[in-house]
C-alpha positions as CSV (number, residue, x, y, z in Angstrom):
1,X,27.9,-29.4,-5.0
2,X,29.3,-25.9,-5.4
3,X,28.8,-23.2,-2.8
4,X,28.7,-20.6,-5.5
5,X,25.3,-19.6,-6.8
6,X,24.0,-17.3,-9.5
7,X,22.1,-14.3,-8.4
8,X,18.4,-15.2,-7.7
9,X,19.2,-18.9,-7.1
10,X,18.7,-20.6,-3.8
11,X,21.4,-22.8,-2.3
12,X,18.8,-24.9,-0.6
13,X,18.3,-28.3,-2.0
14,X,15.7,-29.5,0.6
15,X,12.0,-30.4,-0.1
16,X,10.8,-26.9,0.8
17,X,13.0,-25.2,-1.8
18,X,11.0,-23.2,-4.3
19,X,12.0,-24.1,-7.9
20,X,13.6,-21.5,-10.0
21,X,11.2,-19.5,-12.1
22,X,10.5,-20.8,-15.6
23,X,12.3,-17.8,-17.1
24,X,15.6,-19.0,-15.4
25,X,15.3,-22.5,-16.7
26,X,17.1,-23.5,-19.9
27,X,15.1,-24.3,-23.0
28,X,11.6,-23.3,-23.8
29,X,10.0,-21.5,-20.9
30,X,7.1,-23.4,-19.3
31,X,5.2,-23.6,-16.0
32,X,6.2,-26.9,-14.6
33,X,4.0,-29.3,-12.7
34,X,6.5,-29.1,-9.8
35,X,6.1,-25.3,-9.6
36,X,2.3,-25.7,-9.6
37,X,2.4,-28.3,-6.9
38,X,4.7,-26.1,-4.9
39,X,2.3,-23.2,-5.3
40,X,-0.7,-25.3,-4.1
41,X,1.3,-26.7,-1.1
42,X,2.4,-23.2,-0.1
43,X,-1.1,-21.8,-0.5
44,X,-2.5,-24.6,1.8
45,X,0.3,-24.0,4.3
46,X,-0.5,-20.2,4.3
47,X,-4.2,-20.9,4.9
48,X,-3.4,-23.3,7.8
49,X,-1.0,-20.7,9.3
50,X,-3.6,-17.9,9.0
51,X,-6.3,-20.1,10.6
52,X,-3.9,-20.8,13.5
53,X,-2.9,-17.1,13.8
54,X,-6.6,-16.0,13.9
55,X,-7.4,-18.6,16.6
56,X,-4.4,-17.4,18.7
57,X,-5.5,-13.7,18.1
58,X,-9.0,-14.5,19.4
59,X,-7.5,-16.3,22.4
60,X,-5.2,-13.3,23.2
61,X,-8.1,-10.8,22.7
62,X,-10.3,-12.9,25.1
63,X,-7.5,-13.1,27.7
64,X,-6.7,-9.4,27.4
65,X,-10.3,-8.4,27.7
66,X,-10.5,-10.2,31.0
67,X,-7.4,-8.3,32.2
68,X,-5.2,-11.3,32.9
69,X,-1.5,-10.5,33.6
70,X,1.1,-10.7,30.9
71,X,4.2,-12.8,31.9
72,X,7.0,-10.4,32.8
73,X,9.5,-9.9,29.9
74,X,10.2,-7.6,26.9
75,X,6.8,-8.3,25.2
76,X,3.5,-6.8,26.1
77,X,0.0,-6.5,24.6
78,X,-2.3,-3.6,23.9
79,X,-5.4,-2.8,21.9
80,X,-4.6,-1.2,18.5
81,X,-7.6,0.6,17.0
82,X,-7.9,1.5,13.4
83,X,-10.9,3.4,12.2
84,X,-12.0,3.4,8.6
85,X,-15.1,4.2,6.6
86,X,-16.5,1.4,4.5
87,X,-18.8,2.5,1.8
88,X,-21.3,-0.3,1.3
89,X,-24.4,0.1,-0.8
90,X,-26.6,-0.2,2.2
91,X,-24.7,2.5,4.1
92,X,-24.7,4.9,1.1
93,X,-28.4,4.3,0.6
94,X,-29.0,5.3,4.2
95,X,-27.3,8.6,3.5
96,X,-28.5,9.5,0.0
97,X,-31.5,7.2,-0.7
98,X,-31.8,3.9,-2.6
99,X,-32.5,5.2,-6.1
100,X,-29.5,7.7,-6.0
101,X,-27.3,4.8,-4.7
102,X,-28.4,2.6,-7.7
103,X,-27.7,5.5,-10.1
104,X,-24.3,6.1,-8.6
105,X,-23.5,2.4,-8.7
106,X,-24.2,2.3,-12.4
107,X,-21.7,5.1,-13.0
108,X,-18.8,3.4,-11.2
109,X,-16.6,1.1,-13.3
110,X,-16.2,-2.4,-11.8
111,X,-13.0,-3.2,-9.9
112,X,-11.1,-6.0,-11.6
113,X,-9.2,-8.4,-9.4
114,X,-6.8,-10.9,-11.0
115,X,-5.2,-13.9,-9.3
116,X,-3.6,-17.2,-10.2
117,X,-5.8,-20.3,-9.7
118,X,-4.2,-23.7,-10.1
119,X,-6.7,-26.2,-11.5
120,X,-6.4,-29.9,-10.8
121,X,-7.7,-31.5,-14.0
122,X,-7.9,-35.0,-12.5
123,X,-10.8,-33.8,-10.3
124,X,-14.3,-33.3,-11.8
């Protein structure tokens, strides 16, 4: 195994290595089953990590709110507050009326969101 790699290639040969993109593969470009499986596995791992992070965040918020001490060291905790205005139909209707809100809603073009969804065709 050579230690020289082409730009954009990973030296890792382990099970968590992300396969090269289809464009970098020789022959006719295609989306491989391995790439789709990797995408699904990483998506599931990301969801699990986010669930764990949110649980830990809740635990930290609860402890912080009860004013428990933070272990001495370089890290500390504080509340960070971000204020934003969320324009929901209900909130707009409260301000300008339901009919005007419906009229305004019809004038606004829909927001289009695109994302990749991997489909398992072996499941019904």
